C-alpha positions, 0 to 999 in steps of 0.5 A, a space after each residue: 737112363 736106358 729107357 730114356 734113350 730108347 724113347 728118344 730113339 723111337 721119337 727120333 725115328 718117328 720124326 724122321 719118318 714123318 719128315 721123309 714120308 709126309 713133309 718132303 712130298 708136301 713141300 715138293 707139291 707146294 713148291 711146284 704149285 707155287 711155281 706154276 701159279 707164278 708162271 700162270 700169273 706172269 703170263 696173264 699179265 703179259 698177255 699169254 704164252 710167248 709166240 714164235 
């Protein structure tokens, strides 16, 4: 039982590190890029950025 607990803990640590080091930055970049694309597309439809 103790060996299974150690294996589970190491797998849990690897999963946590993968999520925090890889997935969070990737998702952040994807969300920001999607927002930028949405703004760009909206401005393309209405004729450009707003003017004074």
